[in-house]
C-alpha positions as CSV (number, residue, x, y, z in Angstrom):
1,E,78.5,9.1,-28.2
2,V,80.0,10.6,-24.8
3,V,78.5,14.1,-25.1
4,G,74.5,12.3,-25.6
5,Y,75.7,9.8,-22.1
6,F,76.0,13.4,-20.0
7,C,72.8,14.8,-22.0
8,I,71.0,12.2,-20.5
9,K,72.7,12.1,-16.9
10,M,72.7,15.5,-16.6
11,S,68.8,15.0,-17.8
12,K,67.6,12.3,-15.4
13,M,69.4,14.9,-12.5
14,Q,67.8,17.6,-13.5
15,S,64.2,15.2,-12.9
16,K,65.0,13.9,-9.9
17,T,65.6,17.4,-8.2
18,A,62.7,18.3,-10.0
19,L,60.2,15.5,-8.9
20,Q,62.1,15.8,-5.4
21,Y,61.4,19.7,-5.0
22,F,57.9,19.2,-6.3
23,V,57.2,17.1,-3.8
24,L,58.9,18.7,-1.1
25,T,56.1,21.4,-2.5
26,A,53.4,18.9,-2.0
27,M,54.3,17.8,1.6
28,I,54.1,21.7,3.5
29,L,50.8,21.9,1.4
30,L,49.9,18.5,2.6
31,A,50.6,18.9,6.0
32,A,49.0,22.4,6.6
33,L,45.9,21.5,5.1
34,S,45.3,17.6,6.3
35,R,45.7,19.5,10.0
36,V,43.2,21.6,9.7
37,I,40.4,19.3,8.4
38,P,38.5,16.6,10.7
39,H,41.0,14.0,11.1
40,M,42.0,11.3,14.7
41,H,42.8,13.2,17.4
42,N,47.3,13.1,15.9
43,F,47.2,11.6,12.7
44,S,49.4,14.2,10.8
45,P,51.5,13.4,8.3
46,L,54.5,15.6,9.9
47,G,56.6,12.6,11.1
48,A,55.8,10.4,8.3
49,I,57.3,13.6,6.5
50,A,60.7,14.0,8.4
51,L,61.3,10.2,7.6
52,F,61.0,10.6,4.0
53,G,63.0,13.9,3.9
54,S,66.3,12.7,5.7
55,A,65.7,9.7,3.2
56,H,65.0,11.4,-0.2
57,F,66.7,15.4,0.5
58,G,70.0,15.7,-0.4
59,R,70.5,19.0,2.3
60,R,70.1,18.1,5.7
61,W,68.0,21.1,6.3
62,L,66.0,20.4,3.8
63,A,65.1,17.3,6.2
64,L,64.8,18.9,9.1
65,G,63.0,22.1,8.2
66,V,60.1,20.5,5.8
67,P,58.1,19.2,8.7
68,I,59.1,22.1,10.8
69,A,58.4,24.8,8.2
70,A,55.0,22.6,7.9
71,T,53.9,22.5,11.6
72,W,54.4,26.3,11.8
73,L,52.1,27.5,9.0
74,S,49.1,24.8,10.0
75,D,49.4,26.2,13.2
76,L,48.8,29.5,12.1
77,L,46.2,28.4,10.1
78,L,44.5,26.6,13.2
79,N,45.5,29.0,15.9
80,N,44.4,32.2,13.7
81,G,41.6,30.3,12.7
82,V,39.4,26.8,13.5
83,Y,41.1,28.4,17.4
84,A,40.9,31.6,16.9
85,R,38.7,32.3,20.8
86,F,41.4,30.6,22.4
87,Y,43.7,33.2,21.4
88,P,43.2,36.5,22.6
89,E,45.4,37.9,19.9
90,F,47.4,36.9,16.3
91,T,49.8,34.2,16.7
92,W,52.4,33.7,14.8
93,I,54.8,31.2,17.2
94,S,52.0,27.9,18.9
95,P,53.2,28.4,23.1
96,G,55.6,25.0,23.7
97,F,56.6,24.9,20.1
98,Y,60.0,24.0,21.3
99,W,59.2,20.4,22.2
100,T,56.7,19.6,18.7
101,Y,59.1,21.3,16.7
102,G,62.0,19.2,18.6
103,S,60.1,16.3,18.0
104,Y,60.2,16.7,14.2
105,A,64.5,17.1,14.2
106,L,65.0,14.2,16.8
107,I,62.4,12.5,14.4
108,S,64.5,13.1,11.0
109,M,68.3,12.8,13.0
110,A,66.7,9.2,13.6
111,G,65.8,8.8,9.6
112,W,69.0,9.6,8.5
113,L,70.0,6.4,11.3
114,L,67.2,4.0,9.9
115,L,66.5,5.2,6.6
116,R,70.3,5.1,4.6
117,K,69.1,2.0,3.0
118,V,64.9,2.6,2.4
119,S,62.6,-0.2,2.2
120,V,59.1,-1.5,3.1
121,G,60.2,-2.7,6.8
122,R,62.9,0.7,7.7
123,V,59.7,2.5,6.5
124,L,57.2,1.0,8.9
125,G,59.6,0.6,11.6
126,S,60.5,4.3,11.8
127,A,57.5,5.3,11.2
128,G,57.0,3.3,15.3
129,V,60.1,5.2,16.0
130,A,59.0,7.9,15.0
131,S,55.3,7.8,16.9
132,L,57.1,6.8,20.1
133,I,60.1,10.0,19.9
134,F,56.9,12.3,19.2
135,F,55.1,10.3,22.3
136,A,58.2,10.8,24.9
137,V,58.9,14.3,23.4
138,S,55.5,15.9,23.4
139,N,54.6,14.6,27.0
140,L,57.8,15.6,28.5
141,G,57.3,19.5,27.6
142,C,53.2,18.6,28.2
143,W,54.5,18.0,32.0
144,V,57.2,20.1,32.6
145,G,56.1,22.8,34.1
146,S,52.7,22.4,34.5
147,T,50.6,22.8,36.7
148,A,48.1,20.4,36.2
149,Y,51.5,17.7,37.2
150,P,52.4,17.4,39.9
151,Q,55.9,18.2,39.1
152,T,57.7,14.2,39.8
153,I,58.2,11.5,38.4
154,A,54.7,10.3,39.5
155,G,53.4,13.2,37.4
156,L,55.7,12.7,34.8
157,M,54.0,9.1,35.1
158,T,50.2,10.4,35.1
159,C,51.2,12.3,32.3
160,Y,52.3,10.0,29.6
161,A,49.5,7.8,30.7
162,A,46.9,10.0,30.0
163,G,48.7,10.7,26.6
164,I,48.3,6.4,26.3
165,P,44.7,7.4,23.9
166,F,46.6,10.3,20.9
167,L,49.3,7.8,20.5
168,Q,47.2,5.8,18.2
169,G,46.2,8.1,15.6
170,T,50.2,9.4,16.1
171,V,50.8,5.8,14.9
172,W,48.5,5.0,12.3
173,G,48.8,8.7,11.0
174,D,52.7,8.1,10.7
175,I,52.3,4.6,9.4
176,F,49.3,5.7,6.7
177,Y,51.4,8.6,5.6
178,S,54.8,7.0,5.5
179,A,53.3,4.2,3.0
180,L,51.5,6.8,1.4
181,L,54.6,9.3,0.7
182,F,57.3,6.6,0.4
183,G,54.8,4.8,-2.2
184,V,54.1,7.4,-4.4
185,Y,57.6,8.7,-4.3
186,H,58.4,5.5,-5.4
187,W,55.8,5.0,-7.9
188,M,56.8,8.0,-9.1
189,Q,60.0,7.3,-10.1
190,N,59.5,4.3,-11.5
């Protein structure tokens, strides 16, 4: 009876690990492909993927690495396909990549704090925090060293004001994809 119990326990652990790796692979592909198809500006699954990884991946490097890998892969497709006319040669890494990648790393870290216990309210609140982090970091990156905005506090505020129209897509994307990822994963577990 004890051996049977341990076999069932091991089988459940292996199923959970297999499910996590399946979801991990699907998330990377979903993120890469969703950024290539037409969509609202900044409507992306990447913030939600960072939150999901923080809540469900046992290894923190996966929570950090998956959204960055998905961003890199989709940037590769976008820069060398959709936007190839703007890049004179094959582009492996987008200019200013560290701002975008850094924002997803910060979102993952926020997820570690906010999603220790997963609930609908925490997921939606974390999606809002993810949107604000991305907005703050990406617009700061747009302003630093920019010739379009003066390198003053007023210039920074102007840059943030110019980014507000894009915030709506970020918020809707983070909420939609968080609900989708966490919801489907919960459904698959049950």
